[in-house]
C-alpha positions in Angstrom: -8.3 -4.4 -7.1 -9.7 -3.1 -10.4 -12.4 -0.8 -9.0 -9.8 0.8 -6.6 -7.3 1.2 -9.4 -9.9 3.0 -11.5 -10.5 5.4 -8.7 -6.8 6.2 -8.7 -6.5 6.4 -12.5 -6.1 10.2 -12.8 -2.7 11.9 -12.3 -1.1 12.4 -9.9 -2.9 9.7 -7.9 -1.9 7.0 -10.4 1.7 7.3 -9.3 0.7 7.1 -5.6 -1.4 4.0 -6.3 1.4 2.3 -8.3 3.9 3.0 -5.5 1.6 2.1 -2.6 -0.1 -0.9 -4.2 2.4 -3.4 -2.8 1.5 -2.2 0.7 -2.0 -3.8 0.2 -0.5 -7.3 0.3 -0.7 -9.5 3.3 3.1 -9.8 3.2 3.6 -6.0 3.5 2.6 -5.7 7.2 5.6 -4.2 9.0 7.7 -4.1 5.8 6.6 -0.7 4.6 9.4 1.6 3.3 7.6 4.9 3.2 10.8 6.9 2.7 11.7 5.0 -0.5 8.1 5.5 -1.8 8.3 9.2 -0.9 11.5 9.5 -3.0 10.0 7.6 -5.9 6.9 9.8 -6.1 8.4 13.1 -5.0 6.4 13.4 -1.8 7.2 13.8 1.9 7.3 10.7 3.9 4.4 11.8 6.1 2.3 12.5 3.0 3.0 9.0 1.8 2.0 7.5 5.2 -1.3 9.3 4.9 -1.8 8.3 1.3 -1.0 4.6 2.2 -3.4 4.7 5.1 -6.2 6.1 2.9 -5.5 3.6 0.2 -5.7 0.7 2.7 -8.9 2.1 4.2 -10.5 2.5 0.7 -9.3 -1.0 -0.2 -11.2 -2.4 2.8 -14.3 -0.5 1.8 -14.2 -1.7 -1.8 -13.5 -5.3 -0.7 -16.4 -5.2 1.8 -18.7 -3.9 -1.0 -17.6 -6.6 -3.4 -18.1 -9.4 -0.9 -21.5 -8.0 0.1 -22.5 -7.9 -3.5 -21.7 -11.4 -4.5 -24.5 -14.0 -5.0 -25.4 -15.8 -1.8 -23.3 -13.4 0.2 -23.9 -12.8 3.8 -25.4 -9.6 5.0 -24.5 -7.1 7.7 -22.0 -8.3 10.3 -21.7 -11.6 8.5 -19.8 -9.9 5.7 -17.0 -9.3 8.2 -16.9 -13.0 9.1 -16.8 -13.9 5.3 -13.9 -11.5 4.9 -12.1 -13.1 7.8 -12.5 -16.5 6.1 -11.3 -15.0 2.8 -8.2 -13.4 4.4 -7.4 -16.6 6.3 -7.5 -18.6 3.1 -5.1 -16.2 1.4 -2.5 -16.6 4.1 
């Protein structure tokens, strides 16, 4: 999470990151309240949906890079399998 947070450290993205960070949790699926986030950060709901989508996509990219860069990590398509095991263990 730290590399992603660093990318969003500059204003106004820091507020978007803070508001949308809970959406990255496994428990968030289907429980997103984009309208409440929009009110909190002063954006339109559609813009929050786009920002949340981009944050989730970037989170996947960063997580993929971290798993691929660990010692004894799998390479290529095997990284996806390793991520699947990781996600399953977090549930």
